[in-house]
PyMOL CGO cylinders between C-alpha atoms (Angstrom):
from pymol import cmd
from pymol.cgo import CYLINDER

trace = [
    CYLINDER, 2.09, -12.03, -57.67, 1.53, -8.60, -56.00, 0.3, 1, 1, 1, 1, 1, 1,
    CYLINDER, 1.53, -8.60, -56.00, -1.29, -10.10, -53.95, 0.3, 1, 1, 1, 1, 1, 1,
    CYLINDER, -1.29, -10.10, -53.95, 0.88, -12.96, -52.53, 0.3, 1, 1, 1, 1, 1, 1,
    CYLINDER, 0.88, -12.96, -52.53, 3.71, -10.27, -51.57, 0.3, 1, 1, 1, 1, 1, 1,
    CYLINDER, 3.71, -10.27, -51.57, 1.31, -8.27, -49.93, 0.3, 1, 1, 1, 1, 1, 1,
    CYLINDER, 1.31, -8.27, -49.93, -0.11, -11.04, -47.99, 0.3, 1, 1, 1, 1, 1, 1,
    CYLINDER, -0.11, -11.04, -47.99, 3.22, -12.44, -47.18, 0.3, 1, 1, 1, 1, 1, 1,
    CYLINDER, 3.22, -12.44, -47.18, 4.46, -9.07, -46.06, 0.3, 1, 1, 1, 1, 1, 1,
    CYLINDER, 4.46, -9.07, -46.06, 1.36, -8.59, -43.76, 0.3, 1, 1, 1, 1, 1, 1,
    CYLINDER, 1.36, -8.59, -43.76, 1.87, -12.15, -42.23, 0.3, 1, 1, 1, 1, 1, 1,
    CYLINDER, 1.87, -12.15, -42.23, 5.55, -11.36, -41.48, 0.3, 1, 1, 1, 1, 1, 1,
    CYLINDER, 5.55, -11.36, -41.48, 4.79, -8.14, -40.01, 0.3, 1, 1, 1, 1, 1, 1,
    CYLINDER, 4.79, -8.14, -40.01, 1.91, -9.35, -37.75, 0.3, 1, 1, 1, 1, 1, 1,
    CYLINDER, 1.91, -9.35, -37.75, 3.90, -12.27, -36.67, 0.3, 1, 1, 1, 1, 1, 1,
    CYLINDER, 3.90, -12.27, -36.67, 6.91, -10.09, -35.95, 0.3, 1, 1, 1, 1, 1, 1,
    CYLINDER, 6.91, -10.09, -35.95, 4.76, -7.67, -33.89, 0.3, 1, 1, 1, 1, 1, 1,
    CYLINDER, 4.76, -7.67, -33.89, 3.05, -10.42, -31.89, 0.3, 1, 1, 1, 1, 1, 1,
    CYLINDER, 3.05, -10.42, -31.89, 6.34, -12.08, -31.13, 0.3, 1, 1, 1, 1, 1, 1,
    CYLINDER, 6.34, -12.08, -31.13, 8.12, -8.70, -30.15, 0.3, 1, 1, 1, 1, 1, 1,
    CYLINDER, 8.12, -8.70, -30.15, 5.21, -7.93, -27.44, 0.3, 1, 1, 1, 1, 1, 1,
    CYLINDER, 5.21, -7.93, -27.44, 5.64, -11.39, -25.78, 0.3, 1, 1, 1, 1, 1, 1,
    CYLINDER, 5.64, -11.39, -25.78, 8.12, -11.56, -22.99, 0.3, 1, 1, 1, 1, 1, 1,
    CYLINDER, 8.12, -11.56, -22.99, 10.28, -14.50, -22.39, 0.3, 1, 1, 1, 1, 1, 1,
    CYLINDER, 10.28, -14.50, -22.39, 9.76, -16.27, -19.06, 0.3, 1, 1, 1, 1, 1, 1,
    CYLINDER, 9.76, -16.27, -19.06, 12.99, -15.93, -17.15, 0.3, 1, 1, 1, 1, 1, 1,
    CYLINDER, 12.99, -15.93, -17.15, 14.61, -18.96, -15.74, 0.3, 1, 1, 1, 1, 1, 1,
    CYLINDER, 14.61, -18.96, -15.74, 15.31, -19.24, -12.02, 0.3, 1, 1, 1, 1, 1, 1,
    CYLINDER, 15.31, -19.24, -12.02, 18.74, -18.87, -11.12, 0.3, 1, 1, 1, 1, 1, 1,
    CYLINDER, 18.74, -18.87, -11.12, 20.33, -21.26, -8.61, 0.3, 1, 1, 1, 1, 1, 1,
    CYLINDER, 20.33, -21.26, -8.61, 21.30, -18.14, -6.20, 0.3, 1, 1, 1, 1, 1, 1,
    CYLINDER, 21.30, -18.14, -6.20, 17.57, -17.06, -6.27, 0.3, 1, 1, 1, 1, 1, 1,
    CYLINDER, 17.57, -17.06, -6.27, 16.26, -20.58, -5.59, 0.3, 1, 1, 1, 1, 1, 1,
    CYLINDER, 16.26, -20.58, -5.59, 18.53, -20.72, -2.53, 0.3, 1, 1, 1, 1, 1, 1,
    CYLINDER, 18.53, -20.72, -2.53, 17.48, -17.37, -1.21, 0.3, 1, 1, 1, 1, 1, 1,
    CYLINDER, 17.48, -17.37, -1.21, 13.74, -18.32, -1.51, 0.3, 1, 1, 1, 1, 1, 1,
    CYLINDER, 13.74, -18.32, -1.51, 14.07, -21.63, 0.44, 0.3, 1, 1, 1, 1, 1, 1,
    CYLINDER, 14.07, -21.63, 0.44, 15.73, -19.61, 3.24, 0.3, 1, 1, 1, 1, 1, 1,
    CYLINDER, 15.73, -19.61, 3.24, 13.29, -19.05, 6.15, 0.3, 1, 1, 1, 1, 1, 1,
    CYLINDER, 13.29, -19.05, 6.15, 11.83, -15.56, 6.32, 0.3, 1, 1, 1, 1, 1, 1,
    CYLINDER, 11.83, -15.56, 6.32, 10.30, -13.46, 9.06, 0.3, 1, 1, 1, 1, 1, 1,
    CYLINDER, 10.30, -13.46, 9.06, 6.62, -13.01, 9.14, 0.3, 1, 1, 1, 1, 1, 1,
    CYLINDER, 6.62, -13.01, 9.14, 6.98, -9.18, 8.68, 0.3, 1, 1, 1, 1, 1, 1,
    CYLINDER, 6.98, -9.18, 8.68, 9.13, -9.61, 5.46, 0.3, 1, 1, 1, 1, 1, 1,
    CYLINDER, 9.13, -9.61, 5.46, 6.96, -12.21, 4.00, 0.3, 1, 1, 1, 1, 1, 1,
    CYLINDER, 6.96, -12.21, 4.00, 3.55, -10.56, 4.65, 0.3, 1, 1, 1, 1, 1, 1,
    CYLINDER, 3.55, -10.56, 4.65, 4.54, -6.76, 4.41, 0.3, 1, 1, 1, 1, 1, 1,
    CYLINDER, 4.54, -6.76, 4.41, 6.09, -6.66, 0.92, 0.3, 1, 1, 1, 1, 1, 1,
    CYLINDER, 6.09, -6.66, 0.92, 3.40, -8.22, -1.16, 0.3, 1, 1, 1, 1, 1, 1,
    CYLINDER, 3.40, -8.22, -1.16, 0.80, -5.87, 0.68, 0.3, 1, 1, 1, 1, 1, 1,
    CYLINDER, 0.80, -5.87, 0.68, 2.92, -2.65, 0.08, 0.3, 1, 1, 1, 1, 1, 1,
    CYLINDER, 2.92, -2.65, 0.08, 2.57, -3.58, -3.77, 0.3, 1, 1, 1, 1, 1, 1,
    CYLINDER, 2.57, -3.58, -3.77, -1.07, -3.82, -3.69, 0.3, 1, 1, 1, 1, 1, 1,
    CYLINDER, -1.07, -3.82, -3.69, -2.87, -0.94, -5.22, 0.3, 1, 1, 1, 1, 1, 1,
    CYLINDER, -2.87, -0.94, -5.22, -4.62, 1.83, -3.05, 0.3, 1, 1, 1, 1, 1, 1,
    CYLINDER, -4.62, 1.83, -3.05, -8.17, 1.71, -4.13, 0.3, 1, 1, 1, 1, 1, 1,
    CYLINDER, -8.17, 1.71, -4.13, -9.20, 5.14, -3.01, 0.3, 1, 1, 1, 1, 1, 1,
    CYLINDER, -9.20, 5.14, -3.01, -6.75, 6.91, -5.57, 0.3, 1, 1, 1, 1, 1, 1,
    CYLINDER, -6.75, 6.91, -5.57, -6.68, 6.37, -9.34, 0.3, 1, 1, 1, 1, 1, 1,
    CYLINDER, -6.68, 6.37, -9.34, -3.29, 7.63, -9.82, 0.3, 1, 1, 1, 1, 1, 1,
    CYLINDER, -3.29, 7.63, -9.82, -1.64, 4.16, -9.51, 0.3, 1, 1, 1, 1, 1, 1,
    CYLINDER, -1.64, 4.16, -9.51, -0.67, 4.52, -5.86, 0.3, 1, 1, 1, 1, 1, 1,
    CYLINDER, -0.67, 4.52, -5.86, 0.25, 1.61, -4.00, 0.3, 1, 1, 1, 1, 1, 1,
    CYLINDER, 0.25, 1.61, -4.00, -0.16, 0.89, -0.25, 0.3, 1, 1, 1, 1, 1, 1,
    CYLINDER, -0.16, 0.89, -0.25, 3.56, 1.16, -0.02, 0.3, 1, 1, 1, 1, 1, 1,
    CYLINDER, 3.56, 1.16, -0.02, 3.74, 4.67, -1.40, 0.3, 1, 1, 1, 1, 1, 1,
    CYLINDER, 3.74, 4.67, -1.40, 0.99, 5.86, 1.00, 0.3, 1, 1, 1, 1, 1, 1,
    CYLINDER, 0.99, 5.86, 1.00, 2.63, 4.30, 3.89, 0.3, 1, 1, 1, 1, 1, 1,
    CYLINDER, 2.63, 4.30, 3.89, 5.97, 5.85, 3.09, 0.3, 1, 1, 1, 1, 1, 1,
    CYLINDER, 5.97, 5.85, 3.09, 4.25, 9.24, 2.93, 0.3, 1, 1, 1, 1, 1, 1,
    CYLINDER, 4.25, 9.24, 2.93, 2.45, 8.86, 6.26, 0.3, 1, 1, 1, 1, 1, 1,
    CYLINDER, 2.45, 8.86, 6.26, 5.78, 7.76, 7.98, 0.3, 1, 1, 1, 1, 1, 1,
    CYLINDER, 5.78, 7.76, 7.98, 7.53, 10.63, 6.67, 0.3, 1, 1, 1, 1, 1, 1,
    CYLINDER, 7.53, 10.63, 6.67, 4.99, 13.07, 7.78, 0.3, 1, 1, 1, 1, 1, 1,
    CYLINDER, 4.99, 13.07, 7.78, 4.68, 11.59, 11.14, 0.3, 1, 1, 1, 1, 1, 1,
    CYLINDER, 4.68, 11.59, 11.14, 8.50, 11.33, 11.61, 0.3, 1, 1, 1, 1, 1, 1,
    CYLINDER, 8.50, 11.33, 11.61, 8.62, 15.15, 11.07, 0.3, 1, 1, 1, 1, 1, 1,
    CYLINDER, 8.62, 15.15, 11.07, 5.46, 15.94, 13.11, 0.3, 1, 1, 1, 1, 1, 1,
    CYLINDER, 5.46, 15.94, 13.11, 6.22, 13.81, 16.04, 0.3, 1, 1, 1, 1, 1, 1,
    CYLINDER, 6.22, 13.81, 16.04, 10.01, 13.65, 15.85, 0.3, 1, 1, 1, 1, 1, 1,
    CYLINDER, 10.01, 13.65, 15.85, 9.96, 9.95, 16.00, 0.3, 1, 1, 1, 1, 1, 1,
    CYLINDER, 9.96, 9.95, 16.00, 12.98, 8.22, 16.98, 0.3, 1, 1, 1, 1, 1, 1,
    CYLINDER, 12.98, 8.22, 16.98, 15.05, 5.31, 15.37, 0.3, 1, 1, 1, 1, 1, 1,
    CYLINDER, 15.05, 5.31, 15.37, 13.51, 2.82, 17.95, 0.3, 1, 1, 1, 1, 1, 1,
    CYLINDER, 13.51, 2.82, 17.95, 10.10, 4.04, 17.29, 0.3, 1, 1, 1, 1, 1, 1,
    CYLINDER, 10.10, 4.04, 17.29, 9.97, 4.09, 13.53, 0.3, 1, 1, 1, 1, 1, 1,
    CYLINDER, 9.97, 4.09, 13.53, 9.80, 0.46, 12.75, 0.3, 1, 1, 1, 1, 1, 1,
    CYLINDER, 9.80, 0.46, 12.75, 6.93, -0.17, 15.14, 0.3, 1, 1, 1, 1, 1, 1,
    CYLINDER, 6.93, -0.17, 15.14, 5.08, 3.08, 13.79, 0.3, 1, 1, 1, 1, 1, 1,
    CYLINDER, 5.08, 3.08, 13.79, 5.60, 1.85, 10.13, 0.3, 1, 1, 1, 1, 1, 1,
    CYLINDER, 5.60, 1.85, 10.13, 3.96, -1.50, 11.15, 0.3, 1, 1, 1, 1, 1, 1,
    CYLINDER, 3.96, -1.50, 11.15, 1.02, 0.20, 12.80, 0.3, 1, 1, 1, 1, 1, 1,
    CYLINDER, 1.02, 0.20, 12.80, 0.63, 2.55, 9.60, 0.3, 1, 1, 1, 1, 1, 1,
    CYLINDER, 0.63, 2.55, 9.60, 0.88, -0.37, 7.23, 0.3, 1, 1, 1, 1, 1, 1,
    CYLINDER, 0.88, -0.37, 7.23, -1.83, -2.21, 9.24, 0.3, 1, 1, 1, 1, 1, 1,
    CYLINDER, -1.83, -2.21, 9.24, -4.14, 0.74, 9.45, 0.3, 1, 1, 1, 1, 1, 1,
    CYLINDER, -4.14, 0.74, 9.45, -3.69, 1.47, 5.59, 0.3, 1, 1, 1, 1, 1, 1,
    CYLINDER, -3.69, 1.47, 5.59, -4.38, -2.20, 4.73, 0.3, 1, 1, 1, 1, 1, 1,
    CYLINDER, -4.38, -2.20, 4.73, -7.44, -2.03, 6.90, 0.3, 1, 1, 1, 1, 1, 1,
    CYLINDER, -7.44, -2.03, 6.90, -8.74, 1.12, 5.39, 0.3, 1, 1, 1, 1, 1, 1,
    CYLINDER, -8.74, 1.12, 5.39, -8.29, -0.16, 1.91, 0.3, 1, 1, 1, 1, 1, 1,
    CYLINDER, -8.29, -0.16, 1.91, -10.11, -3.44, 2.61, 0.3, 1, 1, 1, 1, 1, 1,
    CYLINDER, -10.11, -3.44, 2.61, -12.84, -1.20, 4.11, 0.3, 1, 1, 1, 1, 1, 1,
    CYLINDER, -12.84, -1.20, 4.11, -13.00, 1.01, 0.98, 0.3, 1, 1, 1, 1, 1, 1,
    CYLINDER, -13.00, 1.01, 0.98, -13.02, -2.15, -1.11, 0.3, 1, 1, 1, 1, 1, 1,
    CYLINDER, -13.02, -2.15, -1.11, -16.00, -3.46, 0.93, 0.3, 1, 1, 1, 1, 1, 1,
    CYLINDER, -16.00, -3.46, 0.93, -17.79, -0.06, 0.57, 0.3, 1, 1, 1, 1, 1, 1,
    CYLINDER, -17.79, -0.06, 0.57, -17.19, 0.08, -3.15, 0.3, 1, 1, 1, 1, 1, 1,
    CYLINDER, -17.19, 0.08, -3.15, -19.05, -3.12, -3.46, 0.3, 1, 1, 1, 1, 1, 1,
    CYLINDER, -19.05, -3.12, -3.46, -21.90, -2.18, -1.21, 0.3, 1, 1, 1, 1, 1, 1,
    CYLINDER, -21.90, -2.18, -1.21, -22.41, 1.48, -2.32, 0.3, 1, 1, 1, 1, 1, 1,
    CYLINDER, -22.41, 1.48, -2.32, -19.86, 3.94, -1.08, 0.3, 1, 1, 1, 1, 1, 1,
    CYLINDER, -19.86, 3.94, -1.08, -20.76, 7.54, 0.04, 0.3, 1, 1, 1, 1, 1, 1,
    CYLINDER, -20.76, 7.54, 0.04, -18.84, 10.30, 1.79, 0.3, 1, 1, 1, 1, 1, 1,
    CYLINDER, -18.84, 10.30, 1.79, -20.69, 9.66, 5.02, 0.3, 1, 1, 1, 1, 1, 1,
    CYLINDER, -20.69, 9.66, 5.02, -19.74, 5.67, 5.08, 0.3, 1, 1, 1, 1, 1, 1,
    CYLINDER, -19.74, 5.67, 5.08, -16.21, 6.50, 3.98, 0.3, 1, 1, 1, 1, 1, 1,
    CYLINDER, -16.21, 6.50, 3.98, -15.97, 9.24, 6.85, 0.3, 1, 1, 1, 1, 1, 1,
    CYLINDER, -15.97, 9.24, 6.85, -17.09, 6.58, 9.32, 0.3, 1, 1, 1, 1, 1, 1,
    CYLINDER, -17.09, 6.58, 9.32, -14.36, 4.23, 8.00, 0.3, 1, 1, 1, 1, 1, 1,
    CYLINDER, -14.36, 4.23, 8.00, -11.62, 6.82, 8.38, 0.3, 1, 1, 1, 1, 1, 1,
    CYLINDER, -11.62, 6.82, 8.38, -12.73, 7.72, 11.96, 0.3, 1, 1, 1, 1, 1, 1,
    CYLINDER, -12.73, 7.72, 11.96, -12.74, 4.27, 12.89, 0.3, 1, 1, 1, 1, 1, 1,
    CYLINDER, -12.74, 4.27, 12.89, -9.35, 3.28, 11.43, 0.3, 1, 1, 1, 1, 1, 1,
    CYLINDER, -9.35, 3.28, 11.43, -7.50, 6.47, 12.55, 0.3, 1, 1, 1, 1, 1, 1,
    CYLINDER, -7.50, 6.47, 12.55, -9.08, 6.17, 16.16, 0.3, 1, 1, 1, 1, 1, 1,
    CYLINDER, -9.08, 6.17, 16.16, -7.75, 2.76, 16.43, 0.3, 1, 1, 1, 1, 1, 1,
    CYLINDER, -7.75, 2.76, 16.43, -4.28, 3.79, 15.03, 0.3, 1, 1, 1, 1, 1, 1,
    CYLINDER, -4.28, 3.79, 15.03, -4.13, 6.58, 17.63, 0.3, 1, 1, 1, 1, 1, 1,
    CYLINDER, -4.13, 6.58, 17.63, -4.82, 4.23, 20.40, 0.3, 1, 1, 1, 1, 1, 1,
    CYLINDER, -4.82, 4.23, 20.40, -2.15, 1.90, 19.15, 0.3, 1, 1, 1, 1, 1, 1,
    CYLINDER, -2.15, 1.90, 19.15, 0.14, 4.68, 18.93, 0.3, 1, 1, 1, 1, 1, 1,
    CYLINDER, 0.14, 4.68, 18.93, -0.09, 5.57, 22.62, 0.3, 1, 1, 1, 1, 1, 1,
    CYLINDER, -0.09, 5.57, 22.62, 1.93, 2.42, 23.20, 0.3, 1, 1, 1, 1, 1, 1,
    CYLINDER, 1.93, 2.42, 23.20, 5.19, 3.58, 21.56, 0.3, 1, 1, 1, 1, 1, 1,
    CYLINDER, 5.19, 3.58, 21.56, 4.96, 7.36, 21.86, 0.3, 1, 1, 1, 1, 1, 1,
    CYLINDER, 4.96, 7.36, 21.86, 6.01, 9.47, 24.73, 0.3, 1, 1, 1, 1, 1, 1,
    CYLINDER, 6.01, 9.47, 24.73, 3.29, 11.53, 26.48, 0.3, 1, 1, 1, 1, 1, 1,
    CYLINDER, 3.29, 11.53, 26.48, 4.35, 14.63, 24.77, 0.3, 1, 1, 1, 1, 1, 1,
    CYLINDER, 4.35, 14.63, 24.77, 4.34, 12.94, 21.16, 0.3, 1, 1, 1, 1, 1, 1,
    CYLINDER, 4.34, 12.94, 21.16, 0.95, 11.27, 21.91, 0.3, 1, 1, 1, 1, 1, 1,
    CYLINDER, 0.95, 11.27, 21.91, -0.48, 14.63, 23.13, 0.3, 1, 1, 1, 1, 1, 1,
    CYLINDER, -0.48, 14.63, 23.13, 0.58, 16.16, 19.72, 0.3, 1, 1, 1, 1, 1, 1,
    CYLINDER, 0.58, 16.16, 19.72, -1.03, 13.14, 17.94, 0.3, 1, 1, 1, 1, 1, 1,
    CYLINDER, -1.03, 13.14, 17.94, -4.22, 13.34, 19.74, 0.3, 1, 1, 1, 1, 1, 1,
    CYLINDER, -4.22, 13.34, 19.74, -4.43, 16.97, 19.03, 0.3, 1, 1, 1, 1, 1, 1,
    CYLINDER, -4.43, 16.97, 19.03, -3.81, 16.42, 15.45, 0.3, 1, 1, 1, 1, 1, 1,
    CYLINDER, -3.81, 16.42, 15.45, -6.31, 13.75, 15.37, 0.3, 1, 1, 1, 1, 1, 1,
    CYLINDER, -6.31, 13.75, 15.37, -9.15, 15.64, 17.17, 0.3, 1, 1, 1, 1, 1, 1,
    CYLINDER, -9.15, 15.64, 17.17, -8.49, 18.51, 14.67, 0.3, 1, 1, 1, 1, 1, 1,
    CYLINDER, -8.49, 18.51, 14.67, -9.04, 16.40, 11.72, 0.3, 1, 1, 1, 1, 1, 1,
    CYLINDER, -9.04, 16.40, 11.72, -11.88, 14.11, 13.39, 0.3, 1, 1, 1, 1, 1, 1,
    CYLINDER, -11.88, 14.11, 13.39, -13.53, 15.98, 15.85, 0.3, 1, 1, 1, 1, 1, 1,
    CYLINDER, -13.53, 15.98, 15.85, -16.25, 13.22, 16.10, 0.3, 1, 1, 1, 1, 1, 1,
    CYLINDER, -16.25, 13.22, 16.10, -13.70, 10.92, 17.28, 0.3, 1, 1, 1, 1, 1, 1,
    CYLINDER, -13.70, 10.92, 17.28, -13.92, 9.44, 20.77, 0.3, 1, 1, 1, 1, 1, 1,
    CYLINDER, -13.92, 9.44, 20.77, -10.19, 8.66, 21.00, 0.3, 1, 1, 1, 1, 1, 1,
    CYLINDER, -10.19, 8.66, 21.00, -8.72, 9.88, 24.15, 0.3, 1, 1, 1, 1, 1, 1,
]
cmd.load_cgo(trace, "trace")
């Protein structure tokens, strides 16, 4: 009798624990279905999932979106970006961060070392500086180029 009670209590406990850990699948609401069928622009469709992707160089759970937000905030302060420049700068930074993240993934597969990582960073940052030239004023670009040359003296950006 005791063993039956003990077995029964264990089974009930295990089944309760396993049921409480499973999450029910939410049903799609009609309002959400209508929103998802509406046409979206290319930037909102492609940018949002990318920003939630994990930034592979950091092991602290940072996402690409977190890195982009941090860089945009720093550039906005340092370069005094205007409201018209901000969306284009955000897109350029997002593209560069995604390119760097993909490069790090490839390097991890093929054997990453500090020198290869530095070459990748110089390449991506130099390309970003060149793309920045189209949206920045000459004074802002000079400040950006000086900052870039200070961090990456081996860069050929001009």
